[in-house]
N, C-alpha and C positions, 0 to 999 in steps of 0.2 A: 336680432342684434348683430352688428357687424363685426367683423374681425378685429377691425381698429377699435372697436369699443370694449373688447374683452381681454386687451393686455394687461400684464402684471404690472404693479408699480412697487415702491418702497423695495426696489431690489438692491441688495448689498452682497458683495463678494470679497472676502479678505481672505488670507492664507488658511485661517483656523474654521471659517464658517461661511455658510452661504444663506441669506435669507430674501425671501421675497412674498410679496401679498398677490396670490394668483387664483386662477380658476383651474380647476382639476382638469387636466389634458389627458389623462391615462383611462377616464371612464369608470374608474373604480369607485370614485366618489363622486357624487354631484354638488354636494353642501347646498342643495335646494330648499327653498322655502316657497310652498305653495306652488304656483304655475312659474316662480323665476328659478331656472336651474342655473343662472349665472351669480352663483354667490362666491364671493371671494374669500380665501382663507390665508393666514398669514402663517409661515412655517420656517424655522430655522433649522438646518441640519449642518454637520460637520462636512468640511470641504475634504472629501473622502469619497472616492469612486469603490464600492464593495466588490463590484464585478473584477476589476483589475487590481485592487489593492492599493490604490495610489492616493496620496494626500495632495491638496492644492490643484486639482487639476479639473474641477468644475468650473464650467463657464455659462453664462446665462444666455440663452436662445440664439445660439449661433445660426441655427437653420430657419429662423423666422416663424417658429409656430404660433397661431393666434393669440394662444392664452399663455404661452412662455413654458420654457421647460430648462432643466439643468443639463448640460451635455459635457462628458468626459472627453477632455481634449487629448487624452492618452489612447482610450480604446473605444470612443464615440458612442458610449452607452448615454442612452436618453432615460431622463428621470421627470416625473410629473413635479412641477414645481409647488404644487399645493399638498401634495401627501407623501412625496418621495419614491413612490414606486417606479422601478423601471417600467418602461413603456415597451415591453414585449410580452405577449400573452403567454402566461405560464410561468413567467420568471418568478423567483422566489427573492429577488435581490431588491433592497430597499434603501434609500439613504436613511442615515443615522441622525436622531435628533441631536441637536447639539445644545448643551447645558453649561452656561458660562461658567469659568473657574470661580472658586470662593477663595476669600482670604479671610481666616480666622485669627481673631484677636482675642487674648485672654489677659486678664487682669492680674496683676502680681500683688494688687491689694487684697488684704485679708477679707475684703467684704463679700466674697463670694460673687462679686460681679462678674459675669462673662458677656463678652460683646462678640456678635457675628456679623460680618459685613460680607454682603454679595457683591461681589465686583462686577458689574454688567457695564462694559465699555468698549468702545472700538479702540483699541491700542493703537491703530494706524492713524488714529486722530491725533495729531502733535499737541492740541489743546488738552485733551482728555489725559493722554500719557503723562504730559508734565505735571498735571493736577494730581494724578495718582501717585507718581514718583514722589513728589513733594509731600504729600499726606503720608505716604509710607516711611518717608524718612524722616519725618516728624514724630510719627509713632515709634519707630526704630530707636530714636535717641531720646527718648521719654524714659523716665526711671520708672513709671508706672505700668506699663504694659510690656508683655512678653509676646513676640509674634512666633508662629509657628510657621 
């Protein structure tokens, strides 16, 4: 398999999180299947460098590693795009898994109905943001729901 054919894809970087579908580049996990050691793994991490404790500093693959990696623009630490481990032998630093925020909506009606919505959206996408804001305003103005 050539270096060009093992590159990551579906790469996303926002201020809050980073995401990529990539092959392990740190050697800790091969995600292999039989004789195929090039198994892709999709991971989403907080855009936070645990080594220098900086938010919003991760950039995808500025050094051109064939499999791809996340690099902190502040301290230059490199992390595997597949499993988030720092790429220094013996390091205990690892990127933190990102869990999208949740919006909980509870009914005021005495029916005991509870509704919970998981908001999984890229708020940097103008269309998604405007739809989410419109839905939030509609629920907020409703007499039937209380938003926590």
